[in-house]
N, C-alpha and C positions, 0 to 999 in steps of 0.2 A: 433555381428560382430565387428572385430577390424578395426581401421582406422589409417592412417598416418595423424598426425596433424601438420600443418604449423603455425608458429607464426612469426609475423613481426611487426615493428613499422613504422608508417608513419604520415603524417600531415593531418589535417582536409581537406585541399584543394585537396589533392591527393587521399583520401580514396575511393571515389566512382570509380575513374579510376582504382585503384589497384584491387578493387573488381571485376570490369568487366574483367580485365585480368585474375584473378584467376578462374572466371567462365569459361572463354574461354579455360583455361588449364584443364578443367573437374573437378574443385572443386565441391563437392556435397553440401557444405554449407560455408557461410562466415559470421562471427560475428564481430561486432565492439564493442570495450570497451575502457574505459578511461585509458590512460597511466599514468596520473600524478595526480589522485584524484582531477580533475577539475570539480566539480559537476555543473550540469545544473538544475536549479529549475524553475518550472512553465513556460515552453516555450509557445509562442503564439499558439493559436489554429491553426491547419493545418500545423505547422512547424515541422521539424525533425532536430533540431540542433545537431551538433557533437562537440566533444571536440577539443581543439587546437592540442592535441597530441593523436593519435589513435593507439590502438593495434588491429591488425586484426588476427583473428584465423580462419583457414580454414581447412576443412577436405577433404582428398583424399583417393581413394582406396589404398590398400597396395602396389599395383604394380606400383604406380606412379613413373615416371622418375624424381627423385629429382634433378639431375643435370640439366635437361632440364628446369624444373620450375625455378630453381635458375638463370639460364642463361637468361631466358625471363624477369624475374623481374629485373635483373641487367641492361639489355640492354634497356628495354622499360620504366621502372619505376625508374631506377637509385637507386634500393634497393639492397644492397649487404649483409646485415645482416639478415639472415633468420634462422629459427630453425625448423627442422623436428624431431618429436618424435612419438613413437608408442602409440596410445591410445587404451588400452585394453577394450574389451567389459565388461560392468558391469551391475548389476541389479540397474538401476538408482533410482528406488523407495527406495532401501535400502541405497543408497548414501545420499539421502535427509534426511533419518531418523537420520543419524549420526550428523547432524547439528541442529536438531529441537527436543528439550527436553521440559519437563514441565517447565513453567516459572511463576514466582510470580510477581504480581502487587499490590502495596499497602500492606495492612495487610492481606487481605482475598482472593483476586482473583488469581486463577491459571489457565493457559491455558495448557491443557494436550492432547498430540497427542494420537491416538488410539494404538500406539505400546508401550506406557508406562502405568504402572499400577497406577491408581489414588488412590488406597488403600494405597500407600506409602506416600501420601501427608498428611499434618496436619489434625487433626479431624475437625477443624473449617474452612477448605478450601472451598471456593466457586469455584467449578470446572466447567470450560467450556471445553467441549470435542471438539477439533478442530484440523484437519490436515492442513498443508499448501496447498494452491491451487493457482489458477490463479487470483482470486479476491484479492484486497488489504485489509490487516488488519488481521494479526495474532499476533499482539502484539510486533513484533520485531522492528517496526519503532517507532521513538520517538513520532510522532504525535498520534499514537494509544495508546502508553504507557501513554501519558499525559491525554488522555480521560479516560482510565481505572483507572488511579490514581484519577481523579476527581470523578468518580462514586464510587470508594472505600471509599473516604473521605467524600462524600456527598450522602449517601445511599438514593436512590429515593423511599423510602418506601411509598406505596400508590399512587405513581405518575402515571400520564399518560405521555408517552414519545414519541417523534419523533426522530428517528435516520436517519438523512438526509445525504445520501451518504454512505449507509450501508456497501458496500464492501462485506465482508464475513458474516456480521451480528453479529460480535463479540460484539459490543457495545450494540446492542439490547438485545442480550442474557444476557450479564452482567447486564443490567438494570433489567431484569426480575428476575434474580437469586439474585439480591440485594434488591428485594422487590417491584419493579414497578408492577402495576396492568395490564397495557397493553402498547404495543409499536407498532408504525407504522414505518416500515423500508422502506426507499425510496431510489432508485438509478436509474441513467439514463443508466446503462450498463446492458443489458440482462444477461450477464455472472455473474455479481454481484448479480442480482436478484435470479438466479438459485443457486448460492453459498449460499446466505442467507437462502433460503428455505431448502436446504440440511442440513445446520448447525443447524437451529432451530429444524428440525426434529430429528437430532442426539442428541439434548439436551432436547427433549421433551417439547419444548416451543411453539409448533404450535398453541395451543389454546389461547395464550396470545400475539402473535406477528403476525401482518398483514404485508405482503410484497407486495409492488407495484412498478411498473416502473413509472418514472416521468410523462410520457405521459398519464398515467391513474390516475394521482394524484387527480384530481377533487377538491372538497371542503373538506379539512381536518378540523376536530374539533381542537379547541385550546387545548394546552396541558400544563402540569406543567413544563416540561423540554424538550427543544430541544437541541440535541447534533449533531454537524456537524463536521466531520473530512474530509475536502476536501482541498481547496486551497484558498489563500487570495483573488484573484480576483473574483472567484465565490462567496465567502462569502460576499464581498462588493456588488456584483450585486444582491444577494438574501436577503440583509439586510431588506428591507421593507417587503418582503414576509415572512421572518422568524418572524419579529416583529408581524405580523398578526396571526401567528400560536401559539404564547405564551400568556398564560393568564396574566392578570395584577398581578404582584408579582411573576410570574413564572420565571424560570431560563433558561439560555442559556449557552452552553459550546461549544466553537469554536476552532478547531485545524487545523493544516496544514498551519500555518502562520510563515513565516521567520521573524527574528528580524527586518530587515529593512522594513518589510511590516506592522509592528505593527501600525504606525501612521494612515494609511488609514483605517485600520479595526476599531481602537478605535474611530476615527472621525465618521465613518459611524454608528457604533452601539451606540455611545454615545447619539445620538438623541432619541433612543428608550429605552435604557437600562441604569441602574445606578449601582453604586458600581462595576464598571468594574475592574476586577483583572487579572493580567497576571502571568502565570507560565511558566518558560522556561526550556528547556532541549536541550543542545547543541545549534544548530542554530535555533531550532523550538520553537514556543510559543503556549500556549493555553490562550484564553480569556474567562472569564466567568462573568456573571452579572445577575441582576434581571430586569424584565420588569417594566417600569415606570407605 
């Protein structure tokens, strides 16, 4: 089905009001996005912050009276600059495929979607079969990249591993394919648990990876490596818990940390872990070390 797509610019303070007006004008959807690359990282729980400058994209039926919509927005919202354009129907699954191709991490790891032929990859490639989905972690974000780089450079051969905050299960699968003997993948999002199960099945790792929701975590055995790609504040809050899950001399790799959050993470984990090292990519950091 084709649509008429309206795009306009507004401020953070006015965005919700403009959205209500658009819905009243029979818009079938309203989307907010950042107008000026003003990223918002790790907002407080329960909050839904907006950017200072907001782009609103709204869809209408083809028969929408564009002049009427423009007049209402001008009179009520004082917005005169709007743009209507025809949005042709597409096979959106195919549109996604255009932007997601096989990606390499480190020397060996490749993430390969189902629509590409893994036979074209290098002979020594460690291939993870994975399509993009709703859960976080397909390698495209810097934090996942940092974790995959760590696993590639520090192959967990013979290790027992916990992937805490598993998302898609990409790190759990990578650990197994790089030599780990077993992995427990933990997440607090039911959608992520489902995504992890689906992906480990697609990669034939179901006999080596256990997947659990945090509410069913219970008493986990200590492991040789705990890897957690979440966010700085949860990492600090889970510090003591993580320290109890890692064997003496075992390793930890933490990601999802912004540069200005490094001090609080290093201070918390320095009590339990030694030889803490930091690896950076853009605004993001990974911290790894050994259990005292």
